C-alpha positions as CSV (number, residue, x, y, z in Angstrom):
1,M,10.8,10.0,8.4
2,S,13.7,10.8,10.7
3,P,17.0,8.9,10.6
4,H,16.2,7.6,14.1
5,N,13.0,6.0,12.8
6,V,14.8,4.5,9.8
7,D,17.4,3.0,12.1
8,T,14.7,1.3,14.3
9,R,13.3,-0.4,11.2
10,I,16.6,-1.9,10.2
11,T,16.5,-5.2,12.1
12,V,16.7,-8.8,10.9
13,A,13.0,-9.4,11.7
14,N,11.9,-6.3,9.7
15,I,14.2,-7.0,6.7
16,L,13.1,-10.6,6.2
17,P,9.6,-9.8,4.7
18,P,10.9,-7.4,2.0
19,L,13.7,-9.8,1.3
20,F,11.1,-12.5,0.8
21,V,9.1,-10.3,-1.6
22,C,12.3,-9.6,-3.6
23,T,13.1,-13.3,-3.8
24,L,9.6,-14.2,-4.8
25,V,9.4,-11.5,-7.5
26,G,12.9,-12.3,-8.7
27,T,12.0,-16.0,-9.1
28,I,8.9,-15.3,-11.1
29,W,10.6,-12.7,-13.2
30,S,13.6,-14.8,-14.0
31,I,11.6,-17.8,-15.0
32,H,9.3,-15.8,-17.2
33,F,12.2,-14.0,-18.8
34,S,14.7,-16.9,-19.3
35,L,12.2,-19.7,-20.2
36,H,9.5,-17.8,-22.0
37,L,10.7,-14.4,-23.4
38,L,14.2,-15.4,-24.5
39,P,13.0,-18.4,-26.6
40,L,10.5,-16.1,-28.3
41,L,13.2,-13.5,-29.0
42,Q,15.4,-16.3,-30.5
43,I,18.6,-14.5,-29.5
44,G,21.7,-16.2,-30.9
45,I,19.9,-17.8,-33.8
46,K,20.9,-17.0,-37.3
47,E,18.7,-14.4,-38.9
48,S,17.7,-16.7,-41.7
49,Q,16.3,-19.2,-39.2
50,V,14.5,-16.7,-37.0
51,D,10.7,-17.1,-36.9
52,S,9.6,-13.4,-37.4
53,A,6.2,-14.0,-35.9
54,L,7.5,-15.4,-32.7
55,H,10.2,-12.7,-32.6
56,A,7.6,-10.0,-32.9
57,K,5.5,-11.6,-30.2
58,G,8.6,-11.8,-28.0
59,V,9.4,-8.1,-28.5
60,W,6.0,-6.7,-27.4
61,Q,5.7,-9.2,-24.6
62,T,9.2,-8.3,-23.3
63,A,8.4,-4.5,-23.5
64,I,5.2,-4.8,-21.6
65,S,6.5,-7.2,-18.9
66,Q,9.6,-5.2,-18.3
67,F,7.6,-2.0,-18.0
68,L,5.3,-3.6,-15.5
69,T,8.2,-5.0,-13.5
70,G,10.0,-1.7,-13.6
71,M,6.9,0.2,-12.3
72,F,6.5,-2.4,-9.6
73,A,10.1,-2.0,-8.5
74,I,9.8,1.8,-8.4
75,C,6.7,1.7,-6.3
76,F,8.3,-0.9,-4.0
77,A,11.3,1.3,-3.5
78,R,9.2,4.4,-2.9
79,C,7.1,2.5,-0.3
80,I,10.2,1.4,1.6
81,L,12.3,4.5,1.3
82,G,9.6,7.2,1.4
83,S,8.1,8.7,4.5
84,P,4.4,8.0,5.3
85,G,4.3,11.4,7.1
86,S,4.9,12.0,10.8
87,S,3.3,14.1,13.4
88,P,4.2,17.8,13.2
89,E,6.7,19.4,15.6
90,G,4.9,22.8,16.0
91,S,4.3,24.2,19.4
92,E,0.5,24.0,18.9
93,W,0.9,20.2,19.0
94,S,3.0,20.1,22.2
95,V,1.7,19.0,25.6
96,E,1.8,22.5,26.9
97,S,-0.6,23.7,24.3
98,L,-4.1,24.1,25.6
99,K,-5.7,24.9,22.2
100,I,-5.0,23.6,18.8
101,A,-4.4,26.2,16.0
102,T,-7.6,27.4,14.6
103,S,-6.3,26.7,11.1
104,T,-6.0,23.0,11.8
105,Q,-8.9,20.6,12.1
106,E,-8.6,17.7,14.6
107,T,-10.9,14.7,15.2
108,K,-12.1,14.4,18.7
109,S,-12.4,11.1,20.5
110,S,-15.7,9.5,21.5
111,T,-15.4,11.3,24.8
112,G,-14.8,14.7,23.2
113,E,-11.3,15.0,24.4
114,R,-8.3,15.9,22.3
115,R,-6.4,13.0,21.0
116,F,-2.9,12.7,22.6
117,C,0.0,10.3,22.1
118,K,1.6,9.3,25.3
119,W,4.6,7.9,23.5
120,C,5.4,11.0,21.3
121,H,4.1,13.4,24.0
122,K,2.2,15.4,21.4
123,Y,-1.4,15.9,20.3
124,K,-2.4,13.9,17.3
125,P,-3.9,15.5,14.2
126,D,-6.8,14.1,12.3
127,R,-6.5,10.4,11.3
128,C,-3.0,10.1,12.9
129,H,-2.0,7.0,14.8
130,H,1.1,5.9,16.7
131,C,2.9,2.9,15.3
132,R,4.8,0.8,17.8
133,I,7.1,-0.7,15.1
134,C,8.1,2.6,13.5
135,K,8.0,4.3,16.9
136,S,6.3,7.4,15.3
137,C,2.9,8.9,14.9
138,V,1.9,8.5,11.2
139,L,-0.3,10.9,9.3
140,K,-3.5,9.4,7.9
141,M,-2.2,6.0,8.9
142,D,-3.7,3.1,7.0
143,H,-1.7,0.2,8.5
144,H,1.8,-1.0,9.1
145,C,2.9,-3.3,6.3
146,P,5.8,-5.6,7.1
147,W,6.2,-6.4,3.4
148,I,7.5,-2.9,2.8
149,M,9.1,-2.5,6.2
150,N,7.2,0.7,6.6
151,C,3.8,2.2,7.6
152,V,1.3,3.1,4.9
153,G,0.3,6.7,5.5
154,F,-0.5,10.0,3.8
155,G,3.0,10.3,2.2
156,N,3.2,6.9,0.6
157,H,-0.4,5.6,0.3
158,K,-0.5,6.2,-3.4
159,F,2.8,4.3,-4.0
160,F,1.5,1.4,-1.9
161,F,-1.8,1.2,-3.9
162,L,0.1,1.3,-7.2
163,L,2.5,-1.4,-5.9
164,V,-0.5,-3.7,-5.5
165,V,-1.9,-2.7,-8.9
166,Y,1.2,-3.4,-10.8
167,G,1.8,-6.6,-8.9
168,V,-1.7,-7.8,-9.9
169,V,-1.4,-6.8,-13.6
170,N,2.1,-8.3,-13.9
171,C,1.0,-11.6,-12.4
172,Y,-2.0,-11.9,-14.8
173,F,0.2,-10.9,-17.7
174,I,2.8,-13.6,-16.9
175,L,0.0,-16.2,-16.5
176,A,-1.6,-15.3,-19.8
177,T,1.7,-15.3,-21.8
178,M,3.6,-18.1,-20.1
179,T,0.7,-20.6,-20.5
180,E,1.9,-21.1,-24.1
181,S,5.4,-22.1,-23.0
182,V,4.0,-24.5,-20.4
183,Q,1.8,-26.2,-23.0
184,R,4.7,-26.4,-25.4
185,S,6.9,-28.1,-22.8
186,V,4.2,-30.7,-22.3
187,S,3.6,-31.5,-26.0
188,Q,7.3,-31.2,-27.1
189,E,10.4,-32.8,-25.8
190,T,11.7,-30.5,-23.0
191,P,14.3,-31.0,-20.3
192,S,12.6,-32.0,-17.0
193,S,14.3,-29.1,-15.2
194,E,12.9,-26.5,-17.6
195,R,9.4,-28.0,-17.4
196,F,9.6,-27.9,-13.6
197,F,10.6,-24.3,-13.4
198,L,7.9,-23.3,-15.9
199,V,5.3,-25.0,-13.8
200,L,6.8,-23.4,-10.6
201,G,6.6,-20.0,-12.2
202,M,2.9,-20.5,-13.1
203,V,2.1,-21.8,-9.6
204,L,3.8,-18.9,-7.9
205,A,2.2,-16.3,-10.2
206,S,-1.2,-17.9,-9.7
207,I,-1.0,-17.8,-5.9
208,M,0.2,-14.2,-6.0
209,S,-2.5,-13.1,-8.4
210,I,-5.2,-14.5,-6.2
211,L,-3.9,-13.0,-3.0
212,L,-3.1,-9.6,-4.5
213,T,-6.5,-9.5,-6.3
214,C,-8.3,-9.9,-3.0
215,F,-6.0,-7.3,-1.4
216,L,-6.5,-4.9,-4.2
217,S,-10.2,-5.3,-4.2
218,F,-10.4,-4.5,-0.5
219,H,-8.1,-1.4,-0.7
220,S,-10.0,-0.2,-3.8
221,W,-13.2,-0.4,-1.8
222,L,-11.6,1.4,1.1
223,M,-10.4,4.2,-1.3
224,S,-13.9,4.5,-2.8
225,K,-15.4,5.0,0.7
226,G,-12.7,7.4,1.8
227,M,-11.6,5.1,4.6
228,T,-8.3,3.7,5.9
229,T,-7.8,0.2,7.1
230,I,-7.7,1.4,10.7
231,E,-10.9,3.3,10.3
232,F,-12.5,0.3,8.7
233,C,-11.5,-1.8,11.8
234,E,-12.7,0.8,14.2
235,K,-16.1,1.3,12.4
236,N,-16.7,-2.5,12.4
237,L,-16.0,-3.0,16.1
238,S,-18.7,-5.1,17.8
239,N,-18.8,-2.7,20.7
240,D,-22.3,-1.2,20.8
241,Q,-21.0,1.7,22.9
242,F,-18.7,2.7,20.1
243,R,-21.5,2.4,17.5
244,S,-23.8,4.7,19.5
245,K,-21.3,7.6,19.5
246,S,-20.9,10.3,16.9
247,H,-18.3,9.5,14.2
248,V,-16.6,11.3,11.4
249,S,-16.9,10.2,7.8
250,Y,-14.3,11.2,5.2
251,D,-16.4,9.9,2.3
252,I,-16.7,13.0,0.0
253,G,-17.7,11.2,-3.2
254,L,-16.0,8.6,-5.4
255,Y,-14.0,11.0,-7.6
256,M,-12.8,13.1,-4.7
257,N,-12.0,10.0,-2.6
258,V,-9.8,8.6,-5.4
259,K,-8.1,12.0,-5.8
260,A,-7.3,12.0,-2.0
261,V,-5.2,8.8,-2.6
262,L,-3.9,9.0,-6.2
263,G,-3.5,12.7,-6.6
264,P,-5.3,15.6,-8.2
265,N,-4.5,14.8,-11.9
266,W,-6.2,11.7,-13.3
267,W,-3.6,11.3,-16.0
268,F,-1.0,10.7,-13.3
269,W,-3.1,8.3,-11.2
270,L,-1.2,5.2,-12.5
271,V,2.2,6.8,-12.3
272,P,4.3,6.9,-9.1
273,I,4.5,10.7,-9.1
274,S,2.1,13.6,-8.3
275,P,1.0,12.5,-4.7
276,P,-2.3,13.8,-3.3
277,E,-2.6,17.5,-2.3
278,G,-2.6,18.6,1.3
279,N,-0.4,18.3,4.3
280,G,-1.9,15.3,6.0
281,L,-3.2,17.3,8.9
282,T,-6.7,18.4,7.7
283,F,-9.3,16.5,5.8
284,T,-12.8,17.3,4.5
285,S,-15.2,15.3,6.7
286,V,-18.8,14.9,7.6
287,L,-20.0,14.4,11.2
288,N,-22.5,11.5,11.5
289,V,-24.5,11.7,14.7
290,N,-26.4,8.7,15.9
291,N,-27.3,10.1,19.3
292,K,-27.4,13.5,20.8
293,T,-24.1,14.6,22.2
294,K,-23.1,17.1,24.8
295,D,-20.5,19.8,24.6
296,K,-17.1,18.4,25.5
297,D,-14.0,19.9,27.2
298,Y,-11.5,19.8,24.3
299,G,-8.7,21.1,26.4
300,S,-8.2,17.8,28.4
301,I,-5.8,15.1,27.4
302,Q,-6.7,11.5,26.4
303,A,-4.0,9.0,25.6
304,E,-5.0,6.6,22.9
305,P,-3.5,3.1,22.5
306,E,-0.7,2.7,20.0
307,W,-1.3,0.9,16.8
308,T,0.5,-2.5,16.8
309,G,0.6,-2.9,13.1
310,R,-1.3,-6.2,13.2
311,N,-4.1,-5.3,10.8
312,E,-2.1,-6.4,7.7
313,S,-4.1,-9.6,7.8
314,T,-7.4,-7.8,7.4
315,P,-9.2,-9.3,4.4
């Protein structure tokens, strides 16, 4: 992502959603750490008075929770700071070019014309869309996510998916472990402020786990079908005219679909390294034809509408 695009993202309206995420995550983490983990670790208590069983439980719970939180933070940073991939600058993508390079595959529109971005003044490669917020054409654009102040595209799709995965796992782990502290605060004499924050942490973690589970389920399904959120929205349009046209499917089998998002090596799938192979310009696809189609003039220009980034609310 160019410095200009980074500058356009740094506004008060764009910063508020990531700031809210940091505040929410920080609140849940601090409650779990200070009111659940620290009492288990029994720091500051004489060694002779330490309950070894509780201390051992605190050690492994602390190790797991901090690992999950650390992975979440790394994925969050990579989603915000990493580039989702932008439209290439080569001459074959310029307005003056009448033909696209033979080495590059490009999806045609329903009318058979080459896809062209009137904002960037360039032809658009396969699965590329223009984002009004980022002011750039994004390779294999999934959607614009205000929570990471960035688009989700070819370059950071894996980190976004892992961000949701670690968010879900961390919330469930906090719920499973902190339940014991909440029950103890009810049965034993506990300061009202401590009891309030324990319940608050449980409520926040419960809400986030439900929302993120639904979101993860949807994106896991999309990944298994080789689709992006934008392609899902386009495929499910109620426009009969759209449904009658030929369309391209990128579903190449479950294993290959997962590799296209999480990378070529399965042992790195859950680690925020080893992104998927390729350049974000070409993809293996299958043409599904519902009706007979005629030959099109691929040299003409068709400007497609920009993507407004409003599909974040897609269930």
